[in-house]
C-alpha positions as CSV (number, residue, x, y, z in Angstrom):
1,X,10.4,-14.1,-24.2
2,X,10.9,-17.9,-24.0
3,X,13.3,-17.6,-26.8
4,X,15.7,-15.6,-25.2
5,X,15.2,-17.4,-21.9
6,X,15.7,-21.3,-22.8
7,X,18.4,-19.2,-25.9
8,X,20.9,-18.4,-22.8
9,X,19.8,-14.8,-23.2
10,X,18.3,-13.7,-19.6
11,X,18.6,-10.6,-19.0
12,X,17.0,-9.6,-22.6
13,X,13.7,-12.2,-21.8
14,X,14.0,-10.1,-18.5
15,X,13.8,-7.0,-19.9
16,X,10.9,-7.7,-21.7
17,X,8.8,-9.9,-19.5
18,X,9.3,-6.5,-17.2
19,X,8.6,-4.1,-19.8
20,X,5.7,-6.5,-20.9
21,X,4.2,-6.3,-17.0
22,X,4.2,-3.0,-17.6
23,X,1.9,-2.2,-20.5
24,X,-1.1,-4.6,-18.8
25,X,-0.6,-3.0,-16.1
26,X,-1.7,0.3,-18.0
27,X,-4.5,-1.6,-19.7
28,X,-5.7,-3.0,-16.9
29,X,-4.6,-6.4,-18.0
30,X,-4.1,-7.8,-14.8
31,X,-4.0,-11.9,-15.3
32,X,-1.8,-11.3,-18.3
33,X,1.1,-8.8,-16.0
34,X,0.9,-11.6,-13.9
35,X,1.7,-14.4,-15.8
36,X,4.2,-12.0,-17.1
37,X,6.0,-11.3,-14.4
38,X,6.1,-14.6,-12.6
39,X,7.8,-15.9,-15.4
40,X,10.6,-12.6,-14.8
41,X,11.0,-13.4,-11.3
42,X,11.5,-17.5,-12.2
43,X,14.2,-15.8,-14.5
44,X,15.7,-13.9,-10.8
45,X,17.6,-15.6,-8.8
46,X,17.6,-14.4,-5.2
47,X,20.9,-13.3,-5.3
48,X,19.2,-9.8,-6.7
49,X,16.5,-9.0,-3.7
50,X,16.2,-6.0,-4.8
51,X,15.2,-6.4,-8.3
52,X,12.8,-9.7,-6.6
53,X,11.3,-6.9,-5.2
54,X,10.0,-4.7,-7.7
55,X,8.9,-7.4,-9.9
56,X,6.9,-9.3,-6.2
57,X,5.8,-5.8,-5.6
58,X,4.8,-4.9,-9.1
59,X,2.3,-8.8,-8.9
60,X,0.9,-7.6,-5.8
61,X,-1.2,-4.8,-7.0
62,X,-2.2,-6.9,-10.0
63,X,-3.8,-9.6,-7.3
64,X,-4.7,-6.8,-5.6
65,X,-6.3,-5.3,-8.3
66,X,-8.1,-9.0,-9.7
67,X,-9.3,-9.1,-5.7
68,X,-7.5,-12.4,-5.3
69,X,-6.1,-11.9,-2.0
70,X,-4.5,-15.4,-0.9
71,X,-2.5,-14.7,-4.0
72,X,-1.2,-10.9,-2.9
73,X,-1.4,-12.3,1.0
74,X,1.9,-14.9,-0.2
75,X,3.6,-11.1,-1.9
76,X,3.1,-9.0,1.0
77,X,4.4,-12.0,2.6
78,X,7.3,-12.8,0.6
79,X,7.7,-8.7,0.1
80,X,8.5,-8.3,4.2
81,X,11.1,-12.4,4.6
82,X,12.7,-10.2,1.6
83,X,13.3,-7.0,3.5
84,X,14.1,-8.2,6.9
85,X,17.2,-9.9,4.8
86,X,17.9,-7.4,2.5
87,X,17.3,-4.7,5.4
88,X,16.3,-2.0,3.4
89,X,14.8,0.7,5.7
90,X,12.8,1.6,2.3
91,X,12.0,-2.5,1.6
92,X,10.1,-2.5,5.0
93,X,8.2,0.4,5.2
94,X,6.5,-0.5,1.1
95,X,6.1,-4.1,2.7
96,X,4.8,-2.6,6.7
97,X,2.3,-0.4,3.7
98,X,1.2,-3.5,1.4
99,X,0.1,-5.5,4.5
100,X,-1.4,-2.7,6.6
101,X,-3.8,-2.2,2.8
102,X,-4.4,-5.9,2.7
103,X,-5.2,-6.2,5.9
104,X,-7.8,-3.7,5.6
105,X,-9.2,-4.6,2.3
106,X,-9.8,-8.3,4.3
107,X,-11.4,-7.1,7.2
108,X,-8.5,-7.5,9.3
109,X,-8.4,-4.1,11.5
110,X,-6.3,-5.1,13.8
111,X,-4.0,-6.4,12.2
112,X,-4.5,-3.5,9.5
113,X,-3.9,-0.9,12.8
114,X,-0.8,-3.0,14.4
115,X,1.0,-2.8,10.5
116,X,0.0,0.5,9.3
117,X,1.5,2.1,13.0
118,X,4.9,0.3,12.0
119,X,4.5,1.7,8.6
120,X,4.0,5.1,10.9
121,X,7.6,4.7,12.1
122,X,9.7,3.5,9.0
123,X,7.5,6.3,7.5
124,X,8.7,9.2,10.2
125,X,12.3,8.6,10.6
126,X,12.4,8.8,6.0
127,X,10.1,11.5,5.6
128,X,8.2,10.2,3.6
129,X,5.1,12.4,4.3
130,X,2.8,10.3,1.6
131,X,3.8,6.9,3.5
132,X,2.6,9.1,6.6
133,X,-0.4,9.6,5.3
134,X,-1.7,6.9,4.2
135,X,-0.5,4.9,7.3
136,X,-2.6,7.1,9.0
137,X,-5.6,7.1,6.6
138,X,-5.6,3.6,6.8
139,X,-5.9,3.2,11.4
140,X,-7.8,6.2,11.1
141,X,-10.6,3.8,9.3
142,X,-8.9,0.9,10.5
143,X,-10.4,2.4,14.5
144,X,-13.8,3.9,12.5
145,X,-14.3,-0.1,12.1
146,X,-13.9,-1.4,15.4
147,X,-15.9,1.8,16.7
148,X,-13.2,3.1,17.9
149,X,-14.2,6.1,17.5
150,X,-11.1,8.9,19.6
151,X,-8.7,6.4,18.0
152,X,-10.2,7.0,14.9
153,X,-10.9,11.6,15.0
154,X,-6.5,11.4,16.1
155,X,-5.6,9.0,12.9
156,X,-7.5,11.3,10.9
157,X,-5.6,14.6,12.3
158,X,-2.8,13.5,12.1
159,X,-3.8,12.5,8.0
160,X,-5.6,15.9,7.1
161,X,-2.2,17.9,8.4
162,X,-0.4,15.5,6.5
163,X,-2.5,16.8,3.4
164,X,-1.8,19.7,3.9
165,X,1.3,19.7,4.1
166,X,1.8,18.1,0.2
167,X,-0.9,19.4,-0.1
168,X,-3.1,17.0,-1.2
169,X,-6.2,18.3,-2.0
170,X,-8.6,15.0,-2.4
171,X,-7.3,13.4,0.9
172,X,-7.8,16.2,2.3
173,X,-11.4,16.4,1.7
174,X,-11.1,12.8,1.7
175,X,-10.3,13.7,5.6
176,X,-12.4,16.3,6.7
177,X,-15.4,13.5,5.6
178,X,-14.3,11.1,7.5
179,X,-13.7,14.0,10.9
180,X,-17.0,14.7,10.0
181,X,-18.4,11.6,10.3
182,X,-16.7,10.9,13.3
183,X,-17.1,13.7,14.6
184,X,-21.0,14.0,14.6
185,X,-21.2,10.1,15.5
186,X,-20.5,10.5,18.9
187,X,-23.0,13.3,18.9
188,X,-19.5,16.5,18.6
189,X,-22.1,18.9,16.7
190,X,-20.3,21.5,16.5
191,X,-16.7,19.8,15.2
192,X,-18.9,18.3,12.5
193,X,-20.4,21.0,11.7
194,X,-16.9,22.9,11.2
195,X,-14.9,20.1,9.4
196,X,-17.9,19.9,6.9
197,X,-17.4,23.3,6.5
198,X,-13.9,23.1,5.5
199,X,-14.8,21.2,2.1
200,X,-14.7,24.2,-0.2
C-alpha cells in the first residue's frame, strides 16, 4: 500500500487497505484494522464524504472492540459531522445509533436515551425495523440503569414487537427476559410470570 500511495496509485492503495482492514476485522485483529483504516482515511479526500463515512464507521467499530472509548468518541463525532454535511438520512441514523451505543457503554445513560430517541425517529422514517429494535433496546436498558423501570418496560415492549416482526428469536428472548426482570422489580408478579413463561 505504501508503494502504491507514494507511486501515485492511490485508488489501488486504498482498495488494498480496505481489503486488509476487512480481513483484520474478520480475524479480530482490531489494532491492525485501525491502522489500515487510518491509512485509508489519509488517502481519502474530504470531497468523498460517503467513502470517509464508511471507513470511519468501520474504524469506530474496531475502536469499540478494543475498548478505546476516547478514540471511539472522536470517530462518532466525525460520523455525526459527515452525516449532517451530506444530509444523508441513512448516515444520520447510523451516527445516532453509534452515539447511543457509545453513551450506553460509557454509562452516560441520559445521553444514550436522547440519542436512541433520535435514532428511533430516523429509523421509523426509513421503515428500518432492525434499527428501531436496537434503539428501543438501548433506551430500555438505559432507563433501567437510571431506575426508571416503567419507562424501561415501555421500550422493552416496543422492542419485543419489532423483534417478533422481523423475526429475531434471540432478541425476542432477550426482550422477554428484561421485561420479566422489570415486572418482578416493580412487584408485578403476574407480568413477570407471563413474560418469562413466554420464553420457550
